[in-house]
N, C-alpha and C positions, 0 to 999 in steps of 0.2 A: 913746074919741074920738067920743062921740056928738055929733051935730051937724055932721058933715062932710057938705057937699053931695055928691050923686053925681057927683063930678068926677074929675079925674086928680090923682094924688099921686106925685111923684118923691121917692124916699128914697135919699140917698147914705149910705154906711157902714152898709148894711142887712145885712151879714153876721153881725153879732153885737151884743150889748148893746142899748142904747137904740135904735140904728138898726133892728135886727131887730124890736123890739117895735113901733116906728112903722110898719114895713112890714107887719106882720101885723095890726095893729088895724083897719085900714079894710075888712078882708075882709067884715064883716057890714054895712057902711055903703054898699054899692053903688058904692064908688069904685074906679077903675081904678088899679093901682099899678105903677109902673116901679121895679124894684129894681136899685140899682147897688151891686155888691159884687164881689170877685174871683171869677172863674171859676165853679167848681162851687158856691160859697157862694151866689151869686145865684140859681142854678137851684134849689137846695134851699129857699131862702126862698120863691121864686116857687111851687114845688110845694106848700109848706106852706100858703101863702096860698090857693091854689086848692082844697086840700083842705078848708079852712075856709069854702068858698063864696065866695071872692073872685075877682077878675079881675086877673091879674098878669102881667108880662112882665119878663124880665131885660134890663136896658139894657146899653149897652156899658161895659166896665170902664174908665172914664175916669180913674180915680184910681190905677191901678197904675204902678208904676215902669216906665218904658220906653214907656208908651202914648202915642199921638199926642195932642196937646193943641192 
């Protein structure tokens, strides 16, 4: 993901698959990442992003069944 300006990135579906990869890729690009995924999954991806040198935060689980929209 070279070329990402040092901005903020919001990744939905970041718990697994392509979403997870998109959430982890900006770690070395100085981008701040908001990870949206169900519960503990968001926390795990956030921690992995931080371990790789990124800045990340888990966002609200807005895609879950029963979540307020």
